[in-house]
C-alpha positions as CSV (number, residue, x, y, z in Angstrom):
1,M,73.9,56.1,133.1
2,S,70.3,54.8,132.6
3,D,68.4,56.0,129.6
4,R,65.5,56.5,132.0
5,P,66.6,59.1,134.6
6,N,65.0,59.9,137.9
7,I,63.7,63.4,138.2
8,L,64.2,66.2,140.8
9,W,61.7,68.9,140.2
10,I,62.5,72.0,142.1
11,M,60.0,74.8,142.5
12,A,60.5,78.0,144.4
13,D,57.3,79.8,145.4
14,Q,56.8,83.4,144.0
15,L,60.3,83.6,142.5
16,R,60.6,86.2,139.7
17,F,62.4,85.0,136.6
18,D,64.5,88.2,136.5
19,Y,65.9,87.9,140.1
20,L,68.5,85.3,139.0
21,S,71.9,86.3,137.6
22,C,71.5,83.9,134.7
23,Y,68.3,85.9,133.8
24,G,70.1,89.2,134.0
25,H,69.8,90.6,137.6
26,P,72.8,92.9,138.0
27,H,73.4,92.5,141.7
28,L,71.8,89.2,142.9
29,H,74.3,86.5,141.9
30,T,73.0,82.9,141.9
31,P,76.0,80.9,140.8
32,H,74.6,77.4,141.6
33,I,71.4,78.0,139.6
34,D,73.5,79.6,136.8
35,A,75.7,76.4,136.8
36,L,72.6,74.3,136.4
37,A,71.6,76.4,133.4
38,Q,75.1,75.8,131.9
39,R,74.6,72.1,132.2
40,G,71.1,72.2,130.6
41,V,68.6,74.4,128.7
42,R,67.4,77.8,130.0
43,F,64.0,78.9,128.8
44,T,63.3,82.6,128.4
45,N,59.6,82.3,127.5
46,A,58.1,80.0,130.1
47,Y,54.7,80.9,131.4
48,A,52.5,79.8,134.4
49,Q,48.9,78.8,133.7
50,S,47.8,81.2,136.4
51,P,49.6,84.0,138.3
52,V,48.3,82.5,141.6
53,C,49.8,79.6,143.6
54,G,47.0,77.1,143.7
55,P,45.7,77.0,140.1
56,S,49.3,77.4,138.8
57,R,50.4,74.3,140.7
58,M,47.3,72.3,139.9
59,S,48.0,72.9,136.2
60,A,51.7,71.8,136.7
61,Y,50.6,68.7,138.6
62,T,47.9,67.7,136.1
63,G,49.5,68.9,132.9
64,R,46.2,70.6,132.1
65,Y,44.9,74.2,131.8
66,V,42.9,75.8,134.6
67,R,39.7,75.8,132.6
68,S,40.2,72.0,132.3
69,H,41.0,71.0,135.9
70,G,38.7,73.6,137.5
71,S,40.8,74.5,140.5
72,T,40.6,78.2,139.8
73,W,42.0,79.7,143.0
74,N,43.7,79.0,146.2
75,G,41.5,76.8,148.4
76,M,39.5,75.5,145.4
77,P,39.7,71.7,145.6
78,L,41.1,69.7,142.7
79,R,38.1,67.6,141.9
80,I,38.2,63.9,142.7
81,G,39.1,61.9,139.7
82,E,41.2,64.6,138.0
83,P,44.4,62.6,137.0
84,T,47.7,63.9,138.2
85,L,51.4,63.3,137.4
86,G,51.5,60.9,140.4
87,D,48.7,58.8,139.0
88,H,50.4,58.4,135.7
89,L,53.7,57.5,137.3
90,R,52.1,54.9,139.5
91,D,50.7,53.2,136.4
92,I,54.3,52.3,135.5
93,G,55.5,51.5,139.0
94,A,57.2,54.8,139.6
95,R,57.0,57.1,142.6
96,A,55.9,60.7,142.7
97,V,57.1,62.1,146.0
98,L,56.5,65.5,147.6
99,V,59.0,67.4,149.7
100,G,57.5,70.8,150.5
101,K,54.5,72.8,149.3
102,T,51.6,71.9,147.0
103,H,48.8,74.3,148.1
104,M,46.5,71.4,147.4
105,V,43.0,71.3,149.0
106,A,41.3,67.9,148.9
107,D,37.8,67.4,147.4
108,A,36.2,66.2,150.6
109,E,32.7,66.5,149.3
110,G,33.6,64.5,146.2
111,M,35.2,61.8,148.2
112,A,32.2,61.6,150.5
113,W,29.9,61.4,147.5
114,L,31.9,58.4,146.2
115,G,32.3,56.8,149.5
116,I,36.1,57.2,149.6
117,D,37.5,57.2,153.1
118,P,39.9,60.2,153.4
119,K,42.3,58.0,155.5
120,S,42.4,55.3,152.9
121,E,45.3,55.0,150.4
122,I,43.2,56.5,147.7
123,G,41.9,59.2,149.9
124,V,45.3,60.2,151.1
125,R,46.7,60.3,147.5
126,R,43.8,62.5,146.5
127,A,44.5,64.9,149.4
128,E,48.1,65.1,148.4
129,C,47.5,65.9,144.7
130,G,48.6,62.4,143.7
131,F,51.9,62.7,145.5
132,E,53.4,60.4,148.2
133,A,54.0,63.1,150.9
134,F,57.5,62.5,152.2
135,E,57.3,65.9,153.8
136,R,54.5,68.4,153.1
137,D,54.9,72.1,154.2
138,D,52.3,74.6,153.0
139,G,53.0,77.2,155.5
140,L,50.6,79.0,157.8
141,H,49.0,82.3,158.6
142,P,50.1,83.8,161.8
143,D,47.0,82.8,163.8
144,S,46.8,79.3,162.4
145,A,47.0,76.2,164.5
146,R,50.1,74.0,164.5
147,Q,50.7,72.3,161.2
148,N,49.4,68.7,161.0
149,W,51.1,67.7,157.7
150,S,54.7,68.8,158.3
151,A,57.3,67.8,160.8
152,Y,59.0,71.2,160.6
153,D,57.3,72.5,163.8
154,D,58.3,69.4,165.7
155,Y,61.8,69.7,164.2
156,L,62.1,73.3,165.6
157,V,60.9,72.2,169.0
158,A,63.3,69.4,169.1
159,H,66.2,71.9,168.4
160,G,65.1,74.2,171.2
161,F,62.8,76.6,169.3
162,S,59.6,75.9,171.3
163,S,56.4,77.9,171.3
164,D,52.7,77.4,170.5
165,N,53.5,78.3,166.9
166,P,57.2,77.7,166.1
167,W,56.8,78.3,162.4
168,E,55.6,81.9,163.0
169,D,57.7,82.7,166.1
170,F,61.0,81.6,164.8
171,A,61.1,81.0,161.0
172,N,58.9,84.1,160.2
173,S,59.5,86.6,162.9
174,G,62.6,88.6,164.1
175,L,63.8,90.3,167.2
176,D,64.3,94.0,167.5
177,P,67.3,95.5,169.3
178,N,65.4,95.2,172.6
179,G,64.7,91.5,172.1
180,E,61.0,92.0,171.2
181,L,59.5,89.4,168.9
182,L,58.2,91.1,165.7
183,S,56.2,89.3,163.0
184,A,57.3,89.5,159.3
185,W,53.7,89.6,158.3
186,L,54.1,93.3,158.9
187,L,56.3,94.5,156.0
188,K,58.1,97.0,158.2
189,N,59.8,94.0,159.9
190,S,61.2,92.5,156.7
191,R,64.8,93.7,157.3
192,L,65.1,91.9,160.6
193,A,67.0,88.7,160.8
194,A,64.7,85.7,161.1
195,N,64.6,84.4,164.6
196,V,66.2,81.0,163.7
197,P,69.7,80.0,162.6
198,E,70.0,79.5,158.9
199,E,70.8,75.8,159.2
200,H,67.4,75.3,160.9
201,S,65.4,77.6,158.5
202,E,62.6,76.2,156.3
203,T,64.8,76.4,153.2
204,A,67.7,74.5,154.8
205,Y,65.3,72.0,156.4
206,M,63.5,71.1,153.1
207,T,66.8,70.8,151.3
208,N,67.9,68.2,153.9
209,R,64.6,66.4,153.6
210,A,65.1,66.1,149.8
211,M,68.5,64.5,150.4
212,D,66.9,62.1,153.0
213,F,64.4,61.0,150.4
214,M,66.9,60.5,147.6
215,Q,69.1,58.5,149.9
216,E,66.2,56.3,150.8
217,A,65.1,56.0,147.2
218,Q,68.5,54.6,146.2
219,A,67.8,51.6,148.4
220,D,64.2,51.3,147.2
221,G,65.1,50.9,143.6
222,R,61.9,52.2,142.0
223,P,62.1,55.1,139.5
224,W,61.0,58.4,141.1
225,V,60.0,62.0,140.6
226,C,60.8,64.1,143.7
227,H,59.0,67.5,143.8
228,L,61.2,69.7,146.0
229,S,58.8,72.6,146.5
230,Y,60.3,75.5,148.5
231,I,57.9,77.8,150.3
232,K,60.3,80.8,149.9
233,P,60.8,83.5,148.7
234,H,57.0,83.8,149.1
235,W,56.0,86.2,151.8
236,P,56.4,86.6,154.8
237,Y,59.6,88.3,153.5
238,I,62.2,87.5,156.2
239,V,65.5,85.6,156.0
240,P,68.0,84.5,158.6
241,T,71.4,86.0,159.1
242,P,73.7,86.5,157.2
243,Y,71.3,87.0,154.4
244,H,69.1,89.6,156.1
245,D,71.6,92.4,155.5
246,M,73.4,91.1,152.5
247,Y,71.5,93.6,150.2
248,D,70.4,97.2,150.7
249,E,69.0,100.1,148.7
250,R,72.1,100.1,146.4
251,H,71.1,96.7,145.0
252,I,67.4,97.5,144.2
253,V,66.6,97.8,140.5
254,D,64.5,100.8,139.6
255,P,60.8,99.9,139.3
256,I,59.1,99.3,136.0
257,R,56.2,101.7,135.9
258,S,54.9,104.9,134.4
259,D,52.5,107.7,135.4
260,A,50.3,106.7,132.4
261,E,49.7,103.3,134.1
262,R,48.3,105.1,137.1
263,A,46.0,107.2,134.9
264,T,44.5,104.1,133.3
265,D,40.8,104.3,132.2
266,H,40.4,100.6,132.5
267,P,38.1,99.9,135.5
268,L,39.7,96.6,136.4
269,M,43.2,97.9,136.3
270,S,42.1,100.9,138.4
271,A,40.6,98.5,140.9
272,Y,43.9,96.5,141.0
273,L,45.9,99.7,141.7
274,D,43.6,100.6,144.5
275,A,43.9,97.2,146.2
276,R,45.8,97.3,149.6
277,V,48.8,95.3,148.5
278,C,49.3,97.5,145.4
279,R,48.9,100.7,147.3
280,S,51.5,99.4,149.7
281,F,54.1,98.3,147.2
282,S,53.7,101.4,145.0
283,R,55.4,103.3,147.8
284,D,59.2,103.5,147.4
285,H,60.0,103.0,151.1
286,V,58.1,99.7,151.1
287,R,60.0,98.5,148.1
288,Q,63.3,99.5,149.8
289,H,62.4,97.6,152.9
290,V,61.1,94.4,151.3
291,I,63.3,93.8,148.2
292,P,66.6,93.3,150.1
293,A,64.9,90.6,152.2
294,Y,63.4,89.1,149.0
295,M,66.9,89.0,147.4
296,G,68.3,87.5,150.6
297,L,65.8,84.7,150.5
298,I,66.8,83.9,146.9
299,K,70.5,84.0,147.7
300,Q,69.8,81.6,150.6
301,L,67.9,79.3,148.2
302,D,70.8,79.3,145.7
303,D,73.3,78.5,148.4
304,N,71.2,75.6,149.6
305,L,70.8,74.3,146.1
306,G,74.6,74.5,145.8
307,R,74.8,72.3,148.8
308,L,72.2,69.9,147.3
309,F,73.9,69.7,143.9
310,K,77.3,69.0,145.5
311,W,75.8,66.2,147.5
312,M,74.3,64.8,144.3
313,D,77.6,65.0,142.5
314,D,79.3,63.2,145.4
315,T,76.8,60.4,145.5
316,G,76.6,60.0,141.7
317,L,73.0,61.1,141.5
318,S,73.8,64.0,139.2
319,Q,74.5,61.4,136.5
320,T,71.2,59.7,136.8
321,T,68.8,62.5,137.6
322,L,67.0,65.0,135.4
323,V,66.8,68.3,137.3
324,A,64.1,70.9,136.6
325,F,64.1,74.3,138.3
326,T,61.2,76.7,138.1
327,S,58.7,78.7,140.1
328,D,54.9,78.9,140.2
329,H,54.7,82.6,139.4
330,G,56.5,85.9,140.0
331,D,56.1,88.9,142.3
332,Y,55.4,92.5,141.3
333,M,57.5,94.2,144.0
334,G,56.0,97.6,143.1
335,D,56.5,97.2,139.3
336,H,53.5,98.7,137.4
337,W,52.4,100.2,140.8
338,M,51.4,96.7,141.9
339,G,52.3,94.1,144.6
340,D,52.1,90.4,145.1
341,K,51.0,88.7,141.8
342,D,47.5,88.1,140.4
343,F,47.9,89.7,136.9
344,Y,49.8,89.1,133.7
345,H,52.7,91.4,133.4
346,E,56.0,89.5,132.7
347,V,57.2,89.9,136.3
348,A,54.2,88.0,137.5
349,V,53.3,85.4,134.9
350,K,56.6,84.5,133.3
351,V,58.7,82.0,135.3
352,P,62.3,80.8,135.2
353,L,62.6,77.4,133.8
354,I,65.9,75.4,133.6
355,L,66.1,71.7,132.6
356,H,69.2,69.6,133.0
357,D,68.9,66.3,131.2
358,P,72.0,64.0,132.1
359,R,71.5,61.7,129.1
360,P,74.0,61.8,126.3
361,E,71.2,62.8,123.8
362,A,71.2,66.2,125.5
363,D,74.9,66.9,125.2
364,S,74.5,69.1,122.1
365,T,72.2,71.5,124.0
366,R,74.1,72.1,127.2
367,G,74.2,75.8,128.0
368,M,71.6,76.5,125.3
369,V,69.1,79.3,125.8
370,S,65.7,78.7,124.2
371,D,63.1,81.3,123.4
372,A,60.4,78.8,122.5
373,L,57.0,79.5,124.0
374,V,56.6,76.9,126.8
375,E,54.1,76.4,129.6
376,M,54.2,74.9,133.0
377,I,51.9,72.1,131.8
378,D,54.7,71.0,129.5
379,L,56.6,69.6,132.5
380,A,54.3,66.6,133.2
381,P,54.5,65.1,129.7
382,T,58.3,65.8,129.6
383,F,58.8,64.0,132.9
384,L,56.6,61.0,131.8
385,S,58.6,60.7,128.6
386,A,61.9,60.8,130.4
387,I,60.9,58.2,132.9
388,G,59.4,55.8,130.4
389,A,55.7,56.3,130.7
390,P,53.5,56.1,127.5
391,P,52.1,59.4,126.3
392,K,48.6,60.4,127.3
393,P,47.5,63.1,124.9
394,H,43.8,62.5,125.8
395,I,44.6,63.8,129.3
396,L,47.7,65.9,129.1
397,E,47.4,69.3,127.4
398,G,51.0,70.1,127.8
399,R,53.7,69.2,125.2
400,D,56.8,67.1,125.7
401,L,59.9,69.4,125.8
402,T,62.3,66.5,125.0
403,P,62.8,67.7,121.3
404,I,64.2,71.0,122.7
405,L,66.4,69.2,125.3
406,H,67.8,66.8,122.6
407,G,68.1,69.3,119.8
408,T,65.6,67.6,117.5
409,N,62.5,68.8,115.8
410,G,59.0,68.2,117.0
411,F,58.2,71.1,119.5
412,A,56.2,74.1,118.4
413,R,53.6,76.3,120.1
414,R,51.8,79.4,118.7
415,Y,50.8,80.9,122.0
416,T,50.7,80.5,125.7
417,I,47.6,80.8,128.0
418,S,47.1,81.9,131.6
419,E,43.9,82.4,133.6
420,H,42.8,84.1,136.8
421,D,39.6,84.0,138.9
422,Y,39.4,87.1,141.0
423,H,35.9,86.7,142.4
424,W,37.3,86.6,146.0
425,S,39.2,89.9,145.7
426,E,39.0,93.6,146.6
427,M,38.7,94.2,142.8
428,A,35.5,92.2,142.4
429,Q,34.0,93.8,145.5
430,A,34.9,97.3,144.4
431,L,33.5,96.8,140.9
432,G,30.5,94.7,141.9
433,V,31.5,91.9,139.5
434,P,29.7,88.6,140.2
435,Q,31.6,85.4,140.4
436,E,30.7,84.2,136.9
437,D,32.3,87.4,135.4
438,A,35.3,87.8,137.7
439,H,37.6,86.1,135.2
440,T,40.5,87.1,133.0
441,T,42.5,85.1,130.4
442,M,45.8,86.0,128.9
443,I,47.0,84.8,125.5
444,F,50.6,85.6,124.3
445,D,52.1,84.8,120.9
446,G,55.7,85.9,121.6
447,R,54.9,89.5,120.6
448,W,51.3,90.4,121.4
449,K,49.9,89.9,124.9
450,Y,46.1,90.0,124.9
451,I,44.1,89.9,128.1
452,R,40.4,89.2,127.9
453,C,38.6,90.8,130.8
454,E,35.0,89.6,131.2
455,T,32.5,92.6,131.1
456,F,35.4,95.0,130.4
457,R,37.4,95.9,127.3
458,P,40.5,93.9,126.7
459,I,44.1,94.9,127.5
460,L,46.8,94.6,124.8
461,F,50.6,95.0,125.0
462,D,53.1,94.9,122.1
463,L,56.3,93.5,123.7
464,D,58.3,94.2,120.5
465,T,57.9,98.0,120.8
466,D,57.0,98.1,124.5
467,P,58.9,95.3,126.3
468,Q,58.2,96.8,129.7
469,E,54.5,96.7,129.1
470,L,53.8,100.3,130.0
471,T,51.3,101.1,127.2
472,D,47.9,99.4,127.0
473,L,46.7,99.2,123.4
474,G,43.4,97.6,124.3
475,A,41.4,100.7,123.4
476,S,43.6,101.9,120.5
477,N,41.6,102.5,117.3
478,L,44.6,102.0,115.0
479,P,43.7,99.4,112.4
480,E,46.7,97.3,113.2
481,H,45.7,97.0,116.8
482,E,42.1,96.3,116.0
483,A,43.2,93.5,113.7
484,V,45.5,92.0,116.5
485,R,42.7,92.1,119.0
486,R,40.4,90.3,116.6
487,R,43.0,87.7,115.8
488,M,43.8,87.1,119.5
489,E,40.2,86.8,120.5
490,A,39.7,84.2,117.7
491,A,42.7,82.3,119.0
492,L,41.2,82.3,122.5
493,L,37.9,81.0,121.1
494,D,39.8,78.2,119.2
495,W,41.6,77.3,122.4
496,A,38.5,77.3,124.6
497,T,36.5,75.1,122.3
498,R,39.1,72.4,121.8
499,H,38.6,69.0,123.4
500,H,39.7,69.1,127.0
501,T,37.2,66.8,128.9
502,R,37.9,63.5,127.1
503,I,40.1,62.2,129.9
504,T,38.4,58.8,129.6
505,A,39.4,58.4,126.0
506,T,42.0,55.7,126.6
507,P,43.7,53.9,123.8
508,Q,41.4,50.9,124.3
509,V,38.3,53.1,124.0
510,L,39.6,54.8,120.9
511,A,40.5,51.4,119.4
512,G,36.9,50.3,119.9
513,Q,35.6,53.5,118.3
514,K,38.0,52.9,115.3
515,I,36.6,49.4,114.8
516,A,33.1,50.8,115.0
517,A,33.9,53.4,112.4
518,E,35.5,50.8,110.1
519,V,32.8,48.1,110.4
520,G,29.9,50.5,110.7
521,I,27.0,50.5,113.0
522,L,23.8,48.6,112.1
523,I,21.6,51.6,111.5
524,G,20.5,53.4,108.4
525,F,20.5,50.4,106.1
526,W,17.3,50.1,104.0
527,D,17.5,46.4,103.3
528,E,19.7,43.3,103.1
529,A,21.2,44.2,99.8
530,D,22.1,47.7,101.1
531,Y,23.8,46.2,104.1
532,E,25.7,43.6,102.1
533,A,26.9,46.2,99.5
534,A,28.3,48.4,102.2
535,T,29.9,45.8,104.5
536,G,30.7,42.9,102.2
537,T,29.0,40.6,104.7
538,R,25.8,38.6,104.3
539,F,23.1,40.1,106.5
540,D,21.8,36.7,107.5
541,S,25.3,35.6,108.7
542,L,24.9,37.8,111.8
543,T,23.9,35.9,114.8
544,P,21.3,37.4,117.1
545,A,23.9,37.8,119.8
546,G,26.1,39.7,117.4
547,R,23.5,42.2,116.4
548,P,23.5,45.6,118.0
549,D,20.4,46.8,119.8
């Protein structure tokens, strides 16, 4: 057992924290994820830095808040020069390898401006968010062209599933009783079995590819972080047999919602509730049709992770690999009369997070449940610490979770932050909100969740007295609530004005500044005596070459 483990970082797209049995779901049993939690630490207060795929992932990959890296929504490129986990790992000769989804868009304009060839090694790394793409799979829309970054389409064709768009026609469509092909992009088709055998589905395929990489990496010998990033249970909601009819209406938990939420006087929340996806998922028959498929996708994921973990046990990799399991955000599924994600209720912005550290130092915390406030940006510094890289506090805004994993002191956070840019949305269009104002920021201190909404009043929830977040206290005139709003707004200001752009402040640069501060800069001295009294050095001992301009 090395004291520097390799790392398997598993991320499931759009997986709610409470749709796992170890997080309390009464009907969806996930024994393999539960077993991972028993071998490690399960976090109950882990939050994504955005409730949307792209910016959430960019924060996880950079260890930085959205306001720092600037990739504020899906399709917003991560600017050239923004350091990522892969860059930090390469500095110490380690590999950062992708198997699955990143939602990364390359900064083509920035590369052109700097004269970087997109096909060069640097250009390819920038396009892959710093990862070495062993297998990338970001998915498609139904009318998209064949993927040019993943071999999954070719894999389907090679196994007899041939069409102009195999990903759509087989992995994300089903057949009705008459044999007609129906797309799962229409929610009414979610309960059909996916038109592909389970062993050839996307989830099974990516699991196999992760094992292919880890087997190859054993021969390579370099330390590695493998990001196994599943595209499911993200929509389209459809799953192969036998998972497609494993659950039904009896297994659906009642929605978290109230009539008062629908009667909100908050313009932005009203606009959210009037958006197409929220109108759809607020209908019970839509929930009853989609949720069983969503649960089936999660059960399929758990079974494939069980297959992966057994293979790791059999090959000895479990003893040398730190395993992290999480998601990039949740899914409303009709809770709060909403669908998809894009806001800050617990079901959307809180994520499952389980870390299994195989090192003996973690033996005392196996099976522990931690309620510490943690963020997705904490994973990058935790991984770098585990694999032996030096800390980079001038770049990484996350905090190393190792003290929690090893049962020592040294980790504390007062609040978590999440951000959303909704300029693209139906809400911005309906309200006539310009891009510069279409922004919300959540701050949560473990009890109070405060949401700053540019141009509109804030939203406030008290999770101690209202854990389901049904009562908005943002307009309450009670002194206690007014005081909380002032305090949380001040905390947001403190966070927003902290250093977050000094990514060039390397230890060498800071050492030079320290010397300058200690020796002094040759300015402000009146005469030779003034200089000699301050520095203890004769002024005429300075050579012309040594004098600053």
